C-alpha positions in Angstrom: 209.7 117.0 46.9 207.7 114.2 45.4 208.8 112.9 42.0 206.5 113.1 39.0 206.2 109.3 39.0 205.3 109.3 42.6 202.7 112.1 42.1 201.0 110.2 39.3 200.9 107.0 41.2 199.4 108.7 44.3 196.8 110.6 42.1 195.8 107.2 40.6 195.6 105.6 44.0 193.5 108.5 45.2 191.1 108.2 42.3 190.7 104.5 42.9 189.8 105.3 46.5 187.1 107.7 45.3 188.8 111.1 45.2 187.1 113.6 43.0 188.7 115.6 40.2 188.6 118.6 42.5 190.6 116.7 45.1 193.1 115.7 42.5 193.3 119.4 41.4 194.1 120.4 44.9 196.7 117.7 45.1 198.2 119.1 41.8 198.2 122.6 43.2 200.2 121.4 46.3 202.6 119.6 44.0 203.3 122.8 42.2 203.6 124.8 45.5 206.3 122.3 46.6 208.4 122.8 43.5 206.8 120.2 41.1 206.1 121.1 37.5 202.3 121.1 37.4 202.2 121.0 33.6 204.2 117.8 33.5 202.1 116.2 36.2 198.8 117.2 34.5 200.2 115.8 31.2 201.3 112.5 32.8 198.0 112.0 34.6 196.1 112.9 31.4 198.1 110.2 29.5 196.9 107.7 32.0 193.3 108.5 31.4 193.4 109.3 27.7 192.7 113.0 28.0 193.0 115.6 25.2 195.6 118.4 25.5 192.6 120.8 26.2 191.5 118.6 29.1 195.0 118.5 30.6 195.1 122.3 30.3 191.7 122.6 31.9 193.0 120.9 35.0 196.0 123.0 35.0 193.9 126.2 34.6 191.7 125.1 37.5 194.7 125.2 39.8 195.3 128.8 38.9 191.6 129.8 39.3 191.0 130.0 35.6 188.0 127.7 35.6 185.3 127.0 38.1 184.8 123.6 39.9 181.7 123.0 37.7 183.6 123.7 34.5 186.3 121.3 35.5 183.9 118.6 36.5 182.0 119.0 33.2 185.0 119.1 31.0 187.5 116.6 32.4 186.3 113.0 32.5 186.9 111.3 35.8 186.4 107.6 36.5 184.2 106.9 39.6 
């Protein structure tokens, strides 16, 4: 299992290489499926990007099918 620190570092690397928030969401989902705590990962990544609690929860909700791709893209700022 990937550590939380490793997951955040990889997500940031992916973003720098052009990954979308949807791709990061998929990466978060896999992290959870492999035993990682998604809420901790979403929170740690959100701290890196200055997200509000609601934005972190929006990413987490997306991994569970709670919001659409369009809602996630509109609500969670993602550097390009």
